[in-house]
N, CA and C of each residue as an Amber inpcrd file, in Angstrom:
protein
   315
 100.7180000 -33.2050000  46.6800000  99.6130000 -33.9630000  47.0550000
  99.1680000 -33.2210000  45.3530000  98.6090000 -35.0100000  44.8120000
  97.9540000 -35.2060000  43.7120000  96.7000000 -35.2850000  44.1350000
  95.3530000 -35.5350000  43.2730000  94.3750000 -35.9980000  43.4370000
  94.3890000 -36.7720000  41.5490000  93.5000000 -37.5680000  41.7990000
  93.2460000 -38.9740000  40.3540000  92.0690000 -39.1140000  40.9390000
  90.9550000 -38.9320000  39.1880000  89.5610000 -39.1940000  38.8760000
  89.4360000 -40.5880000  38.2540000  88.4780000 -40.7000000  37.9570000
  88.2460000 -41.6720000  37.4470000  86.4870000 -42.4250000  37.8720000
  85.9910000 -43.3890000  36.9000000  85.2200000 -44.1670000  37.0170000
  85.0850000 -45.3170000  37.3200000  83.8560000 -45.6950000  38.2040000
  84.1140000 -46.9450000  38.5250000  82.6970000 -47.8110000  38.0230000
  82.6930000 -48.9610000  37.9190000  81.4550000 -49.3730000  37.0940000
  81.6820000 -50.9350000  37.5860000  80.5400000 -51.1660000  38.0320000
  80.6170000 -53.4340000  38.8250000  79.2360000 -53.7640000  37.7680000
  80.2630000 -54.3620000  36.4690000  79.2700000 -55.1850000  35.6940000
  79.4980000 -56.4200000  36.1790000  79.4910000 -57.0990000  37.3030000
  79.1900000 -58.1340000  37.7030000  77.8900000 -57.8040000  38.2950000
  77.8290000 -59.6110000  39.0880000  76.0240000 -59.8180000  39.8860000
  76.7150000 -59.6520000  41.6060000  77.6840000 -59.4200000  42.0750000
  78.2540000 -59.3760000  42.9420000  78.6760000 -57.5620000  43.5390000
  78.3560000 -57.3810000  44.4240000  78.7310000 -55.7350000  44.8900000
  80.4610000 -56.3530000  45.0370000  81.1750000 -55.3260000  44.7740000
  82.6440000 -55.2330000  44.7790000  82.6300000 -54.0990000  46.2920000
  83.4030000 -53.6890000  46.6110000  83.9670000 -53.4150000  47.3540000
  85.2460000 -53.2680000  48.1260000  85.7360000 -51.7150000  47.2700000
  87.3100000 -51.2210000  47.0610000  87.6320000 -50.7640000  48.9670000
  88.7360000 -51.1550000  48.9740000  88.7890000 -51.3700000  50.3250000
  90.4550000 -50.1940000  50.7070000  90.4880000 -49.9680000  49.3650000
  92.2970000 -49.2950000  48.9240000  92.3140000 -48.7910000  48.0140000
  93.6880000 -48.2920000  48.5810000  94.5430000 -48.0070000  46.5820000
  95.6060000 -48.4650000  46.8620000  96.7250000 -48.2200000  46.3080000
  98.1820000 -48.0360000  45.7980000  98.5800000 -47.5120000  44.8360000
 100.1930000 -47.1100000  44.6100000 100.2680000 -46.9770000  43.2950000
 101.6900000 -46.6610000  43.7100000 102.6200000 -47.3760000  42.4830000
 104.0500000 -47.2340000  42.3200000 104.7090000 -45.3930000  42.2900000
 104.1760000 -45.0640000  42.0500000 104.1720000 -43.3700000  41.8060000
 104.2710000 -42.1400000  43.2370000 103.4430000 -42.8970000  44.0600000
 103.3890000 -42.3270000  45.4300000 103.5970000 -43.2030000  46.8020000
 104.2900000 -42.4440000  47.7430000 104.4660000 -43.3050000  48.8260000
 103.2850000 -43.3700000  49.5180000 101.9830000 -42.7270000  50.1410000
 100.8080000 -43.1090000  49.9790000  99.7390000 -42.4900000  48.6780000
  98.8390000 -44.1290000  48.9180000  97.6040000 -43.7950000  48.2730000
  96.6610000 -43.9080000  49.1240000  95.3980000 -42.1680000  49.2550000
  93.9080000 -42.6540000  49.9910000  93.3950000 -42.4040000  48.4610000
  92.2140000 -42.7540000  49.3750000  90.3320000 -42.6000000  48.6890000
  90.3860000 -41.5170000  50.0210000  89.7410000 -40.6650000  49.3960000
  89.3000000 -39.0250000  50.3260000  87.8000000 -38.5900000  49.9260000
  87.1820000 -38.2660000  50.5830000  85.8310000 -37.3050000  50.3220000
  86.4950000 -36.1730000  50.7090000  85.7100000 -35.0100000  49.8060000
  85.2140000 -33.2690000  49.5900000  84.2240000 -33.3550000  50.0460000
  83.8430000 -32.5600000  50.9690000  82.3070000 -31.7030000  51.2990000
  82.5990000 -30.9730000  51.7170000  81.5500000 -30.5180000  52.2530000
  81.4570000 -28.7130000  52.1550000  81.2000000 -28.7160000  54.0830000
  81.9200000 -27.1290000  54.7560000  81.4590000 -27.9030000  56.7090000
  81.4920000 -26.3100000  56.5870000  80.8140000 -25.9500000  57.2430000
  80.7950000 -24.2280000  57.5010000  81.0110000 -23.9900000  55.9770000
  80.5230000 -23.9270000  55.1110000  81.0670000 -22.9680000  53.9220000
  82.6600000 -23.4320000  53.3660000  83.1700000 -23.8520000  53.9110000
  83.9410000 -24.0530000  53.5730000  84.3190000 -25.7480000  52.9690000
  85.3080000 -26.1860000  52.2350000  85.5390000 -27.1140000  51.6620000
  86.1170000 -28.0590000  52.5530000  86.3260000 -29.5260000  53.1700000
  87.2910000 -30.3730000  54.0760000  87.1270000 -31.6140000  53.2140000
  88.2350000 -32.4510000  53.3760000  88.6790000 -33.5390000  53.1880000
  89.0250000 -34.5890000  54.4830000  88.9130000 -35.7320000  53.9200000
  88.7890000 -36.7100000  55.4060000  88.8610000 -37.8780000  54.2510000
  89.5640000 -39.0750000  54.9990000  89.9270000 -40.2100000  54.3600000
  88.4540000 -41.0300000  54.2100000  88.1650000 -41.3610000  53.3370000
  86.9470000 -42.3520000  52.9120000  87.3310000 -43.5150000  52.9910000
  86.8730000 -44.6680000  53.6450000  87.1530000 -46.1320000  54.0560000
  86.6290000 -46.8910000  52.9270000  85.7600000 -47.1420000  52.6300000
  85.8660000 -48.5370000  51.7310000  84.7520000 -48.2320000  50.3110000
  84.6960000 -48.4190000  49.4750000  83.4520000 -47.9450000  48.2310000
  82.7840000 -49.0720000  47.8350000  81.5090000 -49.0980000  48.4370000
  80.9980000 -50.0170000  48.2140000  80.2730000 -49.6250000  46.6980000
  80.4950000 -50.9700000  46.0350000  79.2470000 -50.6900000  44.5090000
  78.6740000 -51.8410000  44.1590000  77.2240000 -51.7130000  44.2360000
  76.5270000 -52.0670000  44.0000000  76.8150000 -52.9380000  42.5450000
  75.9810000 -54.1960000  42.0570000  76.3720000 -54.6110000  40.9040000
  74.8580000 -53.7260000  39.9380000  75.7740000 -53.5100000  38.8640000
  75.3120000 -52.4540000  37.8060000  75.7520000 -51.3940000  38.1100000
  76.3330000 -50.6860000  39.0730000  75.9180000 -49.7270000  40.2460000
  77.6940000 -48.9440000  38.8390000  77.6360000 -47.6380000  39.1700000
  78.6950000 -46.7070000  38.2290000  79.4190000 -45.3930000  39.5430000
  80.2770000 -45.6380000  40.0180000  80.5730000 -44.7520000  40.8020000
  81.6180000 -43.8070000  40.2890000  81.3550000 -42.2850000  40.5130000
  82.6970000 -41.4500000  39.8180000  82.7490000 -40.6950000  40.8740000
  83.8910000 -40.5680000  40.8020000  85.4830000 -40.1290000  41.3730000
  85.7720000 -38.7280000  40.8270000  85.6240000 -37.3850000  41.6070000
  85.4820000 -36.5800000  40.4900000  86.0240000 -35.3820000  41.4380000
  86.4920000 -33.9430000  40.9370000  86.4300000 -32.8130000  41.4940000
  85.4240000 -32.8260000  42.5380000  85.1610000 -32.1450000  43.5810000
  84.5250000 -31.7150000  45.0420000  83.9730000 -33.0720000  45.5630000
  84.1460000 -34.4230000  45.0520000  83.8150000 -35.0290000  46.0000000
  85.0360000 -35.7550000  46.4710000  84.6840000 -37.6140000  45.5350000
  85.6130000 -38.9640000  45.3030000  86.1640000 -38.8080000  45.1640000
  87.2320000 -38.8310000  45.2560000  88.7730000 -38.9170000  44.5880000
  89.9110000 -39.4110000  45.3720000  90.8060000 -40.4040000  44.5470000
  91.9840000 -40.6500000  45.1800000  93.3230000 -39.9250000  45.2900000
  93.7060000 -39.4260000  47.1000000  94.9910000 -38.6220000  46.5550000
  96.0780000 -39.5680000  46.8570000  97.0570000 -38.5950000  46.1650000
  98.5050000 -39.5160000  45.8760000  99.6850000 -38.6550000  46.6270000
  99.7540000 -38.8360000  47.4910000 101.2020000 -38.2180000  48.6590000
 102.4410000 -38.7950000  48.6860000 103.2670000 -37.8100000  48.5150000
 104.8040000 -38.4040000  48.4810000 105.7320000 -38.8740000  47.2750000
 104.9990000 -38.3890000  46.4080000 105.8060000 -38.6040000  44.6780000
 106.7430000 -39.4680000  44.4190000 107.0080000 -39.8700000  44.0350000
 108.1070000 -40.6180000  44.2250000 109.1970000 -39.6810000  42.9090000
 108.3400000 -39.1070000  42.4910000 108.9680000 -37.6250000  40.7610000
 107.8490000 -36.9330000  40.9150000 108.0290000 -35.7350000  40.0710000
 107.4380000 -34.8990000  39.7950000 106.5120000 -35.5550000  38.5840000
 104.9740000 -35.1370000  38.8270000 104.0440000 -36.2120000  37.5670000
 104.1210000 -34.6490000  36.4220000 104.2450000 -35.0940000  34.6440000
 104.3960000 -33.9520000  34.1430000 103.3470000 -34.7420000  33.3080000
 102.3650000 -33.5590000  33.2640000 100.7830000 -33.9320000  31.9310000
 101.4610000 -34.8800000  30.4060000 100.5030000 -35.9420000  30.6520000
 100.3850000 -37.2560000  29.3650000 101.3650000 -38.0400000  30.2480000
 101.8030000 -37.8980000  31.6590000 101.9420000 -38.7520000  31.8990000
 101.5350000 -40.2340000  32.9880000 101.3290000 -41.5420000  31.9620000
 100.4810000 -42.5630000  32.9080000 100.9900000 -42.8370000  34.4700000
 100.1010000 -42.4380000  35.3490000  99.7730000 -43.3770000  36.3820000
  99.6590000 -44.8250000  36.8510000  99.9580000 -45.6110000  37.2590000
  99.5320000 -46.8270000  37.7530000  99.0520000 -46.8690000  39.2240000
  97.0280000 -47.5520000  39.1570000  96.7410000 -47.3080000  40.0900000
  96.0020000 -48.6150000  40.6680000  96.6010000 -49.3360000  41.7200000
  96.0780000 -50.5240000  41.8390000  94.9470000 -50.1340000  43.0380000
  94.0540000 -50.8400000  42.6600000  92.5750000 -50.6260000  43.4960000
  92.4220000 -52.2050000  44.2120000  92.2090000 -51.6110000  45.6070000
  92.7880000 -53.3210000  46.9120000  90.7410000 -53.5740000  46.8180000
  90.8030000 -55.1440000  46.6080000  89.2630000 -55.6450000  46.6810000
  89.5640000 -56.0330000  47.9080000  88.0840000 -56.0960000  49.0230000
  87.9670000 -56.7410000  49.8340000  87.9680000 -58.2080000  49.5250000
  88.7610000 -58.5130000  50.1970000  88.3040000 -60.6860000  49.8660000
  89.5720000 -60.7150000  48.8210000  90.7370000 -59.0180000  49.0080000
  91.9260000 -60.1320000  48.0690000  91.8950000 -59.4640000  47.2420000
  92.0610000 -59.6960000  46.7160000  91.6630000 -59.2480000  45.0010000
  92.1300000 -57.6660000  44.6740000  92.3890000 -57.6350000  43.3020000
  93.2550000 -55.7700000  42.8440000  92.9370000 -56.0470000  41.3860000
  92.8840000 -54.6410000  41.1890000  92.0730000 -54.2450000  39.8900000
  93.7370000 -53.0210000  39.8480000  94.3970000 -52.8700000  38.3750000
  95.0630000 -52.2980000  38.1320000  94.8210000 -51.0310000  37.0080000
  94.6060000 -49.9610000  37.7100000  93.8720000 -48.9830000  36.2540000
  95.0580000 -47.7620000  36.4100000  94.6600000 -47.4600000  35.3480000
  95.9910000 -46.0790000  34.3720000  95.0020000 -44.8050000  34.3420000
  96.0230000 -43.9210000  35.2810000  95.7220000 -42.4470000  35.0650000
  96.5060000 -42.1870000  34.3140000  95.9110000 -41.0160000  33.1170000
  96.8780000 -40.2380000  32.6870000  97.4040000 -38.6490000  33.3580000
  98.0430000 -38.1340000  33.5000000  98.5270000 -37.0210000  33.9130000
  97.8390000 -35.8370000  32.8630000  96.6020000 -34.8140000  33.1790000
  96.1170000 -34.0140000  32.8230000  96.4600000 -32.7140000  33.8050000
  96.8190000 -31.5790000  32.6460000  96.8220000 -30.0100000  33.0430000
  95.7250000 -29.5030000  33.8190000  95.9640000 -28.6230000  34.6480000
  94.7120000 -28.4440000  35.8430000  93.3480000 -27.8860000  33.9020000
  92.2490000 -28.1020000  34.4770000  90.7600000 -27.6040000  33.3790000
  91.0060000 -28.6700000  32.1330000  91.8810000 -29.0490000  32.1280000
  91.3200000 -30.2030000  30.9530000  90.2600000 -31.3690000  31.5750000
  89.9970000 -32.1670000  30.2640000  88.9950000 -32.2750000  30.5450000
  89.2920000 -33.8750000  30.1240000
C-alpha cells in the first residue's frame, strides 16, 4: 500500500465534491482519513470531500490521503502516477503525483 498526498483548491463559484479516486497504477484507490483513537493512529475510508468555492484542502501525512492498494508494479522514486479524481455529477479531474523517497518534501 502507498499513500498519495496533494492539495486541492476550488477556484470556481460552486462547491466541488470529490466522490472517489482511481489510478491505473493500482487495483484500488480510496480516500482515507487518519485519526487518533486511544492514542493510536487509525485509518478509515472518507466517503466524500466537499470543497467550497475558494477553499483549499490539503491531503497530508496524519490526515486525509489517497491510499493506493494492489499496485500494478513496484513504484520507483521519481515515477509519475496518474490519479483520477471522480467528481459528483459525473466529471473527473486527472492529476499526476510524483513518487518521493520517505521523508522527502
